[in-house]
C-alpha positions in Angstrom: 180.5 -67.9 119.4 178.6 -65.7 122.0 176.1 -64.6 119.3 175.5 -68.2 118.3 174.9 -69.3 121.9 172.5 -66.4 122.6 170.6 -67.0 119.4 170.4 -70.8 119.9 168.9 -70.5 123.4 166.5 -67.8 122.3 165.1 -69.6 119.3 165.4 -73.3 120.1 162.4 -74.6 122.0 164.2 -77.9 123.0 165.6 -76.4 126.2 162.2 -75.4 127.5 160.9 -78.8 126.6 163.4 -80.4 128.9 162.5 -78.1 131.7 158.8 -78.8 131.2 159.2 -82.5 131.2 162.1 -83.0 133.7 162.1 -79.9 135.8 160.4 -81.6 138.8 162.6 -84.8 138.7 165.4 -85.4 141.2 167.1 -87.8 138.8 170.3 -86.7 137.1 170.1 -85.8 133.4 172.4 -87.5 130.9 172.8 -85.2 127.9 173.9 -87.4 125.0 175.6 -85.3 122.3 175.7 -82.3 124.6 177.9 -80.2 122.3 178.8 -76.9 124.1 176.7 -77.8 127.2 174.0 -75.2 126.5 171.3 -77.3 128.0 173.1 -77.5 131.3 173.5 -73.7 131.4 169.9 -73.2 130.5 168.7 -75.5 133.3 171.0 -74.1 135.9 169.8 -70.6 135.1 166.3 -71.8 135.9 167.1 -73.4 139.3 167.4 -77.0 138.2 169.9 -78.5 140.6 170.1 -82.2 139.9 173.4 -83.5 138.4 173.9 -83.1 134.7 176.3 -85.4 132.8 177.0 -84.4 129.2 179.1 -86.2 126.7 179.9 -85.7 123.0 182.2 -87.3 120.5 183.6 -83.8 119.6 186.5 -83.2 122.0 186.8 -79.5 121.0 183.2 -78.9 122.1 183.7 -80.7 125.4 186.8 -78.5 126.1 184.6 -75.4 125.5 181.8 -76.9 127.7 184.2 -77.5 130.6 185.7 -74.1 130.3 182.3 -72.3 130.2 181.1 -74.3 133.2 184.2 -73.4 135.2 184.0 -69.7 134.3 180.3 -69.7 135.2 181.0 -71.3 138.6 178.4 -74.0 137.8 178.4 -77.0 140.1 177.5 -80.6 139.7 178.1 -80.6 135.9 180.2 -83.3 134.3 181.3 -83.2 130.6 183.3 -85.9 128.9 184.1 -87.2 125.4 181.9 -90.2 124.6 180.0 -92.1 121.9 176.2 -92.0 121.8 176.1 -95.7 120.9 177.8 -96.6 124.3 175.4 -95.4 127.0 177.0 -95.2 130.5 175.2 -97.4 133.0 173.8 -94.7 135.3 170.3 -94.0 136.7 169.3 -90.8 134.9 166.8 -89.3 132.6 168.2 -89.3 129.1 168.2 -86.4 126.6 169.3 -87.1 123.0 168.9 -83.9 120.9 169.9 -83.6 117.2 172.1 -86.8 117.4 170.1 -89.7 116.1 170.4 -88.8 112.4 174.2 -88.9 112.7 174.1 -92.5 113.9 174.6 -95.1 111.2 171.2 -96.5 110.2 172.3 -100.0 111.0 173.3 -99.0 114.5 170.1 -97.0 115.4 167.8 -100.0 116.2 170.1 -101.3 118.9 170.6 -97.8 120.4 166.8 -97.2 120.4 166.3 -100.6 122.1 168.8 -99.6 124.8 167.0 -96.3 125.3 163.7 -98.1 125.5 165.1 -100.4 128.2 166.1 -97.4 130.2 162.6 -95.9 129.9 161.1 -99.2 131.0 163.3 -99.1 134.1 162.0 -95.8 135.1 163.9 -93.1 133.2 162.3 -90.5 130.9 163.8 -90.4 127.5 163.6 -87.2 125.4 164.7 -87.3 121.8 164.7 -84.4 119.4 165.5 -85.2 115.8 164.5 -84.1 112.3 162.3 -86.8 110.9 162.1 -88.2 107.3 158.9 -87.3 105.6 157.6 -85.6 102.4 157.5 -82.1 103.8 159.4 -79.0 102.6 160.8 -78.8 106.1 162.5 -82.1 105.7 164.1 -81.0 102.4 165.2 -77.7 103.9 166.7 -79.5 106.9 168.6 -81.8 104.6 170.2 -78.8 102.9 171.0 -77.3 106.3 172.8 -80.5 107.3 174.9 -80.3 104.1 176.1 -76.9 105.1 176.8 -78.0 108.7 179.0 -80.8 107.3 180.8 -78.4 104.9 181.4 -75.9 107.6 183.0 -78.5 109.9 180.7 -77.7 112.8 179.6 -81.3 113.0 182.6 -83.4 112.0 180.7 -86.7 111.8 181.8 -89.2 109.1 178.5 -91.0 109.0 176.0 -90.0 106.2 173.0 -88.0 107.4 169.9 -90.3 107.4 166.8 -88.9 109.0 164.7 -91.6 110.8 161.0 -91.9 110.4 158.6 -91.4 113.3 157.7 -95.1 113.3 161.3 -96.1 113.5 161.7 -94.2 116.7 158.4 -95.0 118.3 158.3 -98.8 117.6 161.1 -99.9 120.0 159.6 -97.9 122.9 156.1 -99.4 122.3 157.7 -102.9 122.1 159.1 -102.3 125.6 155.7 -101.3 127.0 156.5 -97.6 127.0 154.3 -94.7 126.0 156.0 -92.4 123.4 154.5 -88.9 122.9 155.4 -87.3 119.6 155.0 -83.7 118.6 156.6 -81.2 116.2 159.2 -78.9 117.9 159.8 -76.3 115.2 159.9 -73.2 117.3 161.0 -70.2 115.3 163.0 -72.4 112.9 162.1 -73.9 109.4 163.5 -77.3 110.3 161.6 -80.6 110.6 162.4 -81.2 114.3 160.1 -83.4 116.4 160.2 -84.2 120.1 159.7 -87.7 121.4 159.1 -88.2 125.1 159.1 -91.8 126.2 158.2 -93.2 129.7 157.1 -96.6 130.9 153.3 -96.9 130.7 152.5 -98.6 134.0 
């Protein structure tokens, strides 16, 4: 587990992206699908002191996140079991990394509309997800997701369905928000993209 954590933080550019976009904000961060809570540890190690609320549907990972935070003496972190489709009503910047493709396709539009409403009210919304396109990266990511399911690391019953870029951007633009999109591959072969949405005043 320790090797996985070290490797994940070293090779995954998503954590630095959060720091770059939200590091100067005093708003709490809501980490939707927080897993083991690695984002919280990364940010605390870099002197980000605002509250961080993480939730994930996997109770096992939440137990590990709570234990690691306690052992590390980290303060103002909150982890709980929760469903990404039921967003707590809290003023916070929202981070949704590697979760959207596990949400049933029929439920995604409503979740994205809710995220867009949060962005319109002043929050920043950061989404990282592998998108559906014709690239070799997309095909390889689909194979990796099959292994993830087989290994039991992500015990989601929903079929993996990668969204398109337009599917994600459209609800934010409809709410009057600007949505920046860029690849976030880092040192991985996967088809990850970062979406950063804010209200366009």
